[in-house]
VEXKOLMI-962108 format. One record per residue (C-alpha): residue number from 1; residue in three letters; x negated, z, y. Coordinates in Angstrom, 1 decimal, padded with zeros to 4 digits. Layout:
% residues N
- num/residu/c1/c3/c2
- NUM/ala/X/Z/Y
...
//
This chain:
% residues 464
- num/residu/c1/c3/c2
- 1/unk/-001.7/-010.9/022.6
- 2/unk/-000.5/-012.7/025.7
- 3/unk/003.2/-012.0/025.5
- 4/unk/004.3/-014.5/028.1
- 5/unk/002.3/-017.3/026.4
- 6/unk/003.5/-016.5/022.9
- 7/unk/007.1/-016.2/024.1
- 8/unk/006.9/-019.6/025.8
- 9/unk/005.4/-021.2/022.7
- 10/unk/008.2/-019.7/020.5
- 11/unk/010.9/-020.9/022.9
- 12/unk/009.5/-024.4/022.9
- 13/unk/009.1/-024.6/019.1
- 14/unk/012.7/-023.3/018.5
- 15/unk/014.4/-026.0/020.5
- 16/unk/014.2/-024.6/024.1
- 17/unk/016.6/-022.2/025.8
- 18/unk/019.5/-024.7/025.3
- 19/unk/019.2/-024.2/021.5
- 20/unk/019.2/-020.4/021.5
- 21/unk/022.6/-018.7/021.2
- 22/unk/021.3/-015.1/021.1
- 23/unk/018.2/-013.1/020.6
- 24/unk/017.5/-009.6/019.3
- 25/unk/014.6/-007.6/017.8
- 26/unk/014.0/-004.8/015.4
- 27/unk/010.8/-002.9/014.5
- 28/unk/008.8/-005.9/013.5
- 29/unk/010.8/-009.0/013.9
- 30/unk/012.2/-011.3/016.7
- 31/unk/015.6/-012.3/015.5
- 32/unk/016.9/-015.6/017.0
- 33/unk/020.2/-017.4/016.4
- 34/unk/019.5/-021.2/017.0
- 35/unk/022.5/-023.5/017.6
- 36/unk/020.7/-026.3/015.7
- 37/unk/018.4/-025.1/012.9
- 38/unk/016.9/-028.6/012.7
- 39/unk/015.3/-028.2/016.1
- 40/unk/013.1/-025.3/014.9
- 41/unk/009.6/-026.3/013.9
- 42/unk/009.0/-023.5/011.4
- 43/unk/005.5/-024.6/010.3
- 44/unk/004.3/-024.7/013.9
- 45/unk/005.7/-021.3/014.6
- 46/unk/003.9/-019.8/011.7
- 47/unk/000.6/-021.2/013.0
- 48/unk/001.0/-019.5/016.4
- 49/unk/-001.6/-016.8/017.3
- 50/unk/-000.1/-013.4/016.6
- 51/unk/002.7/-014.5/014.2
- 52/unk/002.6/-012.9/010.8
- 53/unk/005.4/-015.0/009.2
- 54/unk/008.9/-016.3/009.5
- 55/unk/012.1/-016.0/007.5
- 56/unk/015.6/-017.5/007.6
- 57/unk/018.4/-015.0/006.9
- 58/unk/021.9/-016.5/007.2
- 59/unk/022.2/-017.9/010.7
- 60/unk/019.3/-015.9/012.0
- 61/unk/015.7/-017.2/012.3
- 62/unk/013.4/-014.2/012.1
- 63/unk/009.8/-014.3/013.4
- 64/unk/007.7/-011.5/012.1
- 65/unk/005.4/-010.3/014.8
- 66/unk/004.7/-006.6/014.2
- 67/unk/004.7/-003.6/016.6
- 68/unk/004.3/-005.9/019.7
- 69/unk/007.6/-007.6/019.1
- 70/unk/009.4/-005.6/021.9
- 71/unk/007.1/-007.1/024.5
- 72/unk/007.4/-010.6/023.2
- 73/unk/011.2/-010.2/023.1
- 74/unk/011.4/-009.1/026.7
- 75/unk/009.3/-012.1/027.8
- 76/unk/011.3/-014.4/025.6
- 77/unk/014.6/-013.2/027.1
- 78/unk/013.3/-013.7/030.6
- 79/unk/012.2/-017.3/029.9
- 80/unk/015.3/-018.2/027.9
- 81/unk/017.7/-016.6/030.4
- 82/unk/019.2/-014.3/027.8
- 83/unk/020.4/-010.8/028.4
- 84/unk/018.3/-008.1/026.7
- 85/unk/019.8/-005.9/024.0
- 86/unk/018.6/-002.6/022.5
- 87/unk/016.4/-002.7/019.4
- 88/unk/018.3/-003.2/016.1
- 89/unk/017.6/-001.1/013.0
- 90/unk/015.4/-002.8/010.4
- 91/unk/017.9/-003.7/007.7
- 92/unk/017.4/-004.8/004.1
- 93/unk/017.8/-008.5/003.6
- 94/unk/021.1/-008.7/001.7
- 95/unk/020.6/-012.4/000.9
- 96/unk/017.7/-011.5/-001.3
- 97/unk/020.0/-009.5/-003.6
- 98/unk/022.0/-012.7/-004.2
- 99/unk/019.1/-014.8/-005.3
- 100/unk/018.5/-015.5/-009.0
- 101/unk/015.6/-013.3/-010.0
- 102/unk/012.7/-014.7/-012.0
- 103/unk/009.6/-012.9/-013.1
- 104/unk/007.5/-014.7/-010.4
- 105/unk/010.1/-013.9/-007.7
- 106/unk/010.3/-010.3/-008.9
- 107/unk/006.5/-009.8/-008.7
- 108/unk/006.4/-011.4/-005.2
- 109/unk/009.3/-009.4/-004.0
- 110/unk/007.8/-006.2/-005.2
- 111/unk/004.6/-006.8/-003.3
- 112/unk/006.7/-007.8/-000.2
- 113/unk/008.7/-004.6/-000.4
- 114/unk/005.6/-002.5/-000.8
- 115/unk/004.0/-004.2/002.2
- 116/unk/007.1/-003.8/004.3
- 117/unk/007.3/-000.1/003.5
- 118/unk/003.6/000.4/004.2
- 119/unk/003.6/-001.3/007.6
- 120/unk/005.2/001.6/009.5
- 121/unk/002.8/004.0/007.8
- 122/unk/-000.4/002.2/009.0
- 123/unk/-001.0/004.4/012.0
- 124/unk/-000.9/007.5/009.8
- 125/unk/-003.2/005.9/007.2
- 126/unk/-005.7/004.8/009.9
- 127/unk/-005.7/008.2/011.6
- 128/unk/-006.1/010.1/008.3
- 129/unk/-008.8/007.7/007.2
- 130/unk/-010.8/008.2/010.4
- 131/unk/-010.5/012.0/010.1
- 132/unk/-011.8/012.0/006.6
- 133/unk/-014.6/009.6/007.6
- 134/unk/-015.8/011.9/010.4
- 135/unk/-015.9/014.9/008.1
- 136/unk/-017.8/012.9/005.5
- 137/unk/-020.4/011.7/008.1
- 138/unk/-020.9/015.1/009.7
- 139/unk/-020.8/017.1/006.4
- 140/unk/-023.6/018.1/004.1
- 141/unk/-023.2/014.9/001.9
- 142/unk/-024.4/012.6/004.7
- 143/unk/-025.8/013.7/008.1
- 144/unk/-025.4/017.4/007.5
- 145/unk/-024.8/018.2/011.1
- 146/unk/-022.0/020.7/010.6
- 147/unk/-021.1/023.1/007.8
- 148/unk/-017.9/022.4/005.9
- 149/unk/-016.7/026.0/006.9
- 150/unk/-016.8/025.3/010.6
- 151/unk/-013.4/025.3/012.4
- 152/unk/-013.9/021.8/013.6
- 153/unk/-014.6/020.4/010.1
- 154/unk/-011.8/022.4/008.6
- 155/unk/-009.4/021.0/011.3
- 156/unk/-010.4/017.4/010.6
- 157/unk/-010.3/017.9/006.9
- 158/unk/-006.7/019.3/006.9
- 159/unk/-005.6/016.5/009.3
- 160/unk/-007.1/013.9/007.0
- 161/unk/-005.7/015.4/003.9
- 162/unk/-002.2/015.7/005.4
- 163/unk/-002.2/012.0/006.0
- 164/unk/-002.4/011.3/002.3
- 165/unk/-001.0/014.4/000.8
- 166/unk/002.5/013.8/002.4
- 167/unk/002.7/010.2/001.3
- 168/unk/006.1/010.9/-000.4
- 169/unk/007.5/012.0/003.0
- 170/unk/006.4/008.8/004.8
- 171/unk/007.5/006.6/001.9
- 172/unk/010.9/008.3/001.9
- 173/unk/011.4/007.3/005.5
- 174/unk/010.1/003.7/005.1
- 175/unk/011.8/003.1/001.7
- 176/unk/015.2/004.4/002.9
- 177/unk/015.1/002.1/005.9
- 178/unk/014.1/-000.8/003.7
- 179/unk/016.8/-000.3/001.0
- 180/unk/019.5/000.9/003.4
- 181/unk/019.6/004.5/002.1
- 182/unk/020.3/007.7/004.1
- 183/unk/016.9/008.5/005.7
- 184/unk/017.4/012.2/006.0
- 185/unk/018.6/012.6/002.4
- 186/unk/015.5/010.6/001.3
- 187/unk/013.3/013.0/003.3
- 188/unk/015.1/015.9/001.7
- 189/unk/014.3/014.6/-001.8
- 190/unk/010.7/014.0/-000.8
- 191/unk/010.5/017.6/000.3
- 192/unk/011.7/018.8/-003.1
- 193/unk/009.0/016.8/-004.8
- 194/unk/006.3/018.5/-002.6
- 195/unk/007.8/022.0/-002.7
- 196/unk/005.3/024.7/-003.6
- 197/unk/007.6/026.0/-006.4
- 198/unk/007.6/022.7/-008.1
- 199/unk/003.9/022.5/-007.9
- 200/unk/003.7/026.0/-009.5
- 201/unk/006.0/024.9/-012.3
- 202/unk/003.9/021.8/-013.0
- 203/unk/000.6/023.9/-012.8
- 204/unk/001.9/026.5/-015.2
- 205/unk/002.4/024.0/-017.9
- 206/unk/005.4/025.6/-019.4
- 207/unk/008.6/023.6/-020.3
- 208/unk/011.1/023.2/-017.5
- 209/unk/014.6/021.7/-017.8
- 210/unk/016.8/019.9/-015.3
- 211/unk/020.4/020.2/-016.7
- 212/unk/018.9/020.6/-020.1
- 213/unk/016.7/017.5/-019.7
- 214/unk/013.0/018.2/-020.1
- 215/unk/011.1/017.5/-016.9
- 216/unk/007.7/015.8/-017.0
- 217/unk/005.2/018.3/-015.6
- 218/unk/003.4/016.4/-012.8
- 219/unk/002.8/016.7/-009.1
- 220/unk/003.6/014.2/-006.4
- 221/unk/001.1/014.7/-003.6
- 222/unk/-000.3/011.3/-002.3
- 223/unk/002.2/009.5/-004.5
- 224/unk/003.7/006.3/-003.2
- 225/unk/005.5/004.4/-006.0
- 226/unk/007.6/007.3/-007.3
- 227/unk/009.3/007.9/-003.9
- 228/unk/009.7/004.2/-003.5
- 229/unk/011.6/004.0/-006.8
- 230/unk/013.7/007.1/-005.9
- 231/unk/014.8/005.6/-002.5
- 232/unk/015.6/002.3/-004.2
- 233/unk/017.8/003.9/-006.9
- 234/unk/019.3/006.3/-004.3
- 235/unk/020.6/003.4/-002.2
- 236/unk/022.8/002.3/-005.2
- 237/unk/023.8/005.8/-006.0
- 238/unk/025.0/006.3/-002.4
- 239/unk/027.1/003.1/-002.6
- 240/unk/028.8/004.4/-005.7
- 241/unk/029.5/007.8/-004.3
- 242/unk/030.9/006.4/-001.1
- 243/unk/033.4/004.3/-003.1
- 244/unk/035.0/007.3/-004.8
- 245/unk/034.8/010.1/-002.2
- 246/unk/037.8/010.3/000.2
- 247/unk/036.8/009.9/003.9
- 248/unk/038.2/013.4/004.6
- 249/unk/035.8/015.0/002.1
- 250/unk/032.7/012.8/002.7
- 251/unk/030.9/015.1/005.0
- 252/unk/031.0/017.9/002.4
- 253/unk/030.8/016.1/-000.9
- 254/unk/028.5/013.2/-000.2
- 255/unk/025.2/015.2/000.3
- 256/unk/026.0/017.6/-002.5
- 257/unk/026.9/015.0/-005.1
- 258/unk/024.0/012.8/-004.1
- 259/unk/021.6/015.7/-004.5
- 260/unk/023.0/016.7/-007.8
- 261/unk/022.8/013.2/-009.2
- 262/unk/019.4/012.4/-007.8
- 263/unk/017.7/015.6/-009.0
- 264/unk/017.5/014.6/-012.8
- 265/unk/016.8/011.0/-011.9
- 266/unk/014.0/011.9/-009.6
- 267/unk/012.4/014.8/-011.6
- 268/unk/012.9/013.5/-015.1
- 269/unk/012.7/009.7/-014.8
- 270/unk/011.7/008.0/-011.6
- 271/unk/009.2/010.6/-010.3
- 272/unk/007.2/011.0/-013.5
- 273/unk/007.3/007.2/-014.2
- 274/unk/004.0/006.6/-012.4
- 275/unk/002.3/009.4/-014.4
- 276/unk/003.8/008.3/-017.7
- 277/unk/002.9/004.6/-017.2
- 278/unk/-000.6/005.8/-016.1
- 279/unk/-001.1/007.7/-019.3
- 280/unk/000.0/004.7/-021.3
- 281/unk/-002.4/002.5/-019.5
- 282/unk/-005.2/005.0/-020.1
- 283/unk/-004.5/005.0/-023.8
- 284/unk/-004.4/001.2/-023.8
- 285/unk/-007.7/000.9/-022.0
- 286/unk/-009.4/003.3/-024.5
- 287/unk/-008.1/001.2/-027.4
- 288/unk/-009.0/-002.1/-025.6
- 289/unk/-012.5/-001.0/-025.0
- 290/unk/-013.0/-000.5/-028.7
- 291/unk/-011.8/-004.1/-029.3
- 292/unk/-013.1/-006.1/-026.4
- 293/unk/-015.9/-004.1/-025.0
- 294/unk/-017.3/-005.7/-021.8
- 295/unk/-014.1/-007.6/-021.1
- 296/unk/-012.2/-004.2/-020.7
- 297/unk/-014.6/-003.2/-017.9
- 298/unk/-013.8/-006.5/-016.2
- 299/unk/-010.1/-005.7/-016.5
- 300/unk/-010.5/-002.3/-015.0
- 301/unk/-012.5/-003.7/-012.2
- 302/unk/-009.8/-006.2/-011.5
- 303/unk/-006.8/-003.8/-011.7
- 304/unk/-008.2/-000.6/-010.3
- 305/unk/-007.2/-001.1/-006.6
- 306/unk/-003.6/-001.9/-007.7
- 307/unk/-003.6/001.3/-009.9
- 308/unk/-004.6/003.3/-006.8
- 309/unk/-001.6/001.9/-005.0
- 310/unk/000.7/003.1/-007.8
- 311/unk/-001.1/006.4/-008.3
- 312/unk/-001.6/005.5/-012.0
- 313/unk/-005.4/005.7/-011.7
- 314/unk/-005.3/009.5/-011.9
- 315/unk/-004.7/009.5/-015.7
- 316/unk/-007.7/007.2/-016.2
- 317/unk/-009.9/009.4/-014.0
- 318/unk/-009.0/012.4/-016.2
- 319/unk/-010.0/010.6/-019.4
- 320/unk/-013.3/009.3/-017.8
- 321/unk/-014.3/012.7/-016.6
- 322/unk/-013.7/014.1/-020.1
- 323/unk/-016.1/011.5/-021.4
- 324/unk/-018.7/012.5/-018.9
- 325/unk/-018.2/016.2/-019.8
- 326/unk/-018.9/015.5/-023.4
- 327/unk/-021.4/012.6/-023.4
- 328/unk/-022.9/013.0/-020.0
- 329/unk/-021.9/009.5/-018.9
- 330/unk/-018.9/007.1/-018.9
- 331/unk/-019.5/003.4/-019.8
- 332/unk/-016.0/002.1/-019.4
- 333/unk/-013.4/003.3/-016.9
- 334/unk/-015.5/004.5/-014.0
- 335/unk/-017.8/001.5/-014.2
- 336/unk/-015.0/-000.8/-013.4
- 337/unk/-013.6/001.7/-010.9
- 338/unk/-016.9/001.9/-009.0
- 339/unk/-017.3/-001.9/-008.9
- 340/unk/-013.8/-002.4/-007.6
- 341/unk/-014.8/-000.9/-004.3
- 342/unk/-016.9/-004.0/-003.4
- 343/unk/-014.2/-006.6/-003.6
- 344/unk/-012.2/-004.4/-001.2
- 345/unk/-015.2/-004.2/001.2
- 346/unk/-015.6/-008.0/000.9
- 347/unk/-011.9/-008.4/001.9
- 348/unk/-012.3/-006.1/004.9
- 349/unk/-015.5/-007.9/006.1
- 350/unk/-013.8/-011.3/005.6
- 351/unk/-010.7/-010.2/007.5
- 352/unk/-012.9/-009.0/010.4
- 353/unk/-014.7/-012.4/010.5
- 354/unk/-011.5/-014.4/010.4
- 355/unk/-009.4/-012.2/012.7
- 356/unk/-008.1/-014.1/015.7
- 357/unk/-006.4/-011.2/017.5
- 358/unk/-007.8/-008.1/019.1
- 359/unk/-005.3/-006.0/017.0
- 360/unk/-006.5/-007.5/013.7
- 361/unk/-010.1/-007.1/014.7
- 362/unk/-009.6/-003.5/015.6
- 363/unk/-007.7/-002.7/012.4
- 364/unk/-010.3/-004.6/010.3
- 365/unk/-013.2/-002.7/011.9
- 366/unk/-011.6/000.7/011.3
- 367/unk/-010.6/-000.2/007.7
- 368/unk/-014.1/-001.5/006.9
- 369/unk/-015.7/001.6/008.5
- 370/unk/-013.5/004.1/006.6
- 371/unk/-014.1/002.3/003.3
- 372/unk/-017.8/001.4/003.5
- 373/unk/-018.9/004.7/005.0
- 374/unk/-016.2/007.2/004.1
- 375/unk/-015.0/005.8/000.8
- 376/unk/-011.3/005.8/001.9
- 377/unk/-009.7/002.7/000.5
- 378/unk/-006.1/003.2/001.6
- 379/unk/-006.4/001.5/005.1
- 380/unk/-007.8/-001.6/003.5
- 381/unk/-005.5/-001.6/000.5
- 382/unk/-002.3/-000.9/002.4
- 383/unk/-003.1/-002.5/005.7
- 384/unk/-004.8/-005.7/004.6
- 385/unk/-004.5/-006.4/000.9
- 386/unk/-000.8/-005.7/000.5
- 387/unk/000.1/-007.3/003.8
- 388/unk/-001.8/-010.5/002.9
- 389/unk/-001.0/-010.7/-000.8
- 390/unk/-002.8/-014.1/-001.2
- 391/unk/-006.1/-012.2/-001.4
- 392/unk/-005.0/-010.0/-004.4
- 393/unk/-006.2/-012.7/-006.9
- 394/unk/-009.5/-013.0/-005.0
- 395/unk/-010.0/-009.2/-005.3
- 396/unk/-009.2/-009.3/-009.0
- 397/unk/-011.5/-012.2/-009.6
- 398/unk/-014.4/-010.4/-008.0
- 399/unk/-013.6/-007.1/-009.8
- 400/unk/-013.4/-008.9/-013.1
- 401/unk/-016.6/-010.9/-012.6
- 402/unk/-018.6/-007.8/-011.6
- 403/unk/-017.1/-005.6/-014.3
- 404/unk/-017.7/-008.2/-017.0
- 405/unk/-021.4/-008.4/-016.1
- 406/unk/-021.7/-004.6/-016.0
- 407/unk/-020.1/-004.4/-019.4
- 408/unk/-022.5/-007.0/-020.9
- 409/unk/-025.5/-005.2/-019.5
- 410/unk/-024.3/-001.8/-020.8
- 411/unk/-024.1/-000.2/-017.3
- 412/unk/-022.9/003.4/-017.3
- 413/unk/-021.8/006.0/-014.7
- 414/unk/-023.8/009.2/-014.7
- 415/unk/-022.4/011.0/-011.6
- 416/unk/-019.4/010.6/-009.4
- 417/unk/-019.7/010.5/-005.6
- 418/unk/-017.7/009.2/-002.7
- 419/unk/-016.3/005.7/-003.3
- 420/unk/-018.2/004.2/-000.3
- 421/unk/-020.9/001.5/-000.1
- 422/unk/-023.3/003.8/-001.9
- 423/unk/-021.1/004.5/-004.9
- 424/unk/-023.3/002.2/-006.9
- 425/unk/-025.9/005.0/-007.0
- 426/unk/-023.7/006.7/-009.6
- 427/unk/-025.2/004.1/-012.1
- 428/unk/-028.6/005.9/-012.0
- 429/unk/-029.3/007.9/-015.1
- 430/unk/-031.1/008.0/-018.4
- 431/unk/-030.8/004.3/-018.9
- 432/unk/-033.3/002.9/-016.4
- 433/unk/-031.7/-000.5/-016.5
- 434/unk/-028.2/000.9/-015.6
- 435/unk/-028.8/001.1/-011.8
- 436/unk/-030.3/-002.4/-011.2
- 437/unk/-027.7/-004.0/-013.4
- 438/unk/-025.0/-001.9/-011.8
- 439/unk/-026.0/-002.9/-008.3
- 440/unk/-026.1/-006.5/-009.4
- 441/unk/-022.6/-006.2/-010.7
- 442/unk/-021.4/-004.8/-007.4
- 443/unk/-023.1/-007.7/-005.6
- 444/unk/-021.4/-010.2/-007.9
- 445/unk/-018.1/-008.6/-007.2
- 446/unk/-018.6/-008.7/-003.5
- 447/unk/-019.9/-012.3/-003.3
- 448/unk/-017.1/-013.7/-005.5
- 449/unk/-014.4/-012.1/-003.4
- 450/unk/-016.1/-012.9/-000.1
- 451/unk/-016.5/-016.6/-001.0
- 452/unk/-012.9/-016.9/-002.0
- 453/unk/-011.6/-015.1/001.1
- 454/unk/-013.8/-017.2/003.4
- 455/unk/-012.9/-020.5/001.6
- 456/unk/-009.2/-020.0/001.3
- 457/unk/-008.3/-017.4/003.9
- 458/unk/-005.6/-014.8/004.2
- 459/unk/-002.7/-017.0/005.1
- 460/unk/-000.4/-019.1/002.9
- 461/unk/002.2/-021.8/003.7
- 462/unk/004.8/-019.1/003.5
- 463/unk/003.1/-016.3/005.4
- 464/unk/000.6/-016.3/008.1
//
């Protein structure tokens, strides 16, 4: 990105320096206060190279740039003759809370919130994905250059695992900033969810009660949605507590009351919600497969990446593995799950081909490599798909088309490997036709998604 050029273009399209009362910036946004909002050419600003999107909040006109915003801001201030200020904290948009909520707005806002919380985590996701990719390439499953027991391989493995295992910690930070909750108290709650003693309680399988309320026995490593829900509810609990606690006692009572209130909410309701919903979805899919057959596999292929985001896919995997243990194959859940990798690969390829900035090309390359070679989908899911939500229907269309074909052709999964480009080899087994039809289903899923992405792109009228 040429910071001087982009700053000059933004200044010209927002009415020139005579029209700018003040300028500030936060972690991802350039925040301008124009004197006359009518002089701002919003559509032209959105089309500028390097601009992710725009938003009007009260008197502010916010331009979403990403991590390079500080450099654009400094160039903008020099050209506009405005004194620089220190970076602002990223705050929740209070105006959104006042809007009338509809089902469509709620769905869109949910994806926006997830995307906003994921953005600060992208460096961790990328680094962890590359670490896991290297261990997969060098290990016995691929090039077999180093044993898994070597110190180097163990080091990379633990670094890669840490990137995903501690998702609740990263989500606590991002979610607290997004919802305006206390960051350190959110981190404290995330630490409780990952505490070894809680893991032992869940592993033991014996009943455990929080204030007499039975706790759902589940673990939270790599969990994203549970901590997001906890920070959201916690932001409201904080406001309620602060209204009733006298200022003189706030330092003592606030953290204690917040913890005591949030423990049952987190451990008995919000935390287990992902697992509970996942178990319900699993039961529904089993029943649906008996009624609709091939259509069910198409539905799994369409929804599987979104289930990964929420962590609900774990319950489905458990059921599918039990099928394989008893019958030797699975012809429902894992078929759709395997096929769903190829729409994601298509999105990564399309994003790379359409990228207009070095930053996007770099991220697209690393995401594609970690997914296609290493079978790590999180960089593509969180870094591309959830940031450019317009492609979610394309991904679902490809997954459904491939899954439906596989269901009609009675494709089955006979062994489970890494979810990379070669995951389709899991279709090889007793049924000689399973592999060729399974590969065809994956190709269908890839092509459908690729065509839609290349034809309609990643940008919308509302977000670039």
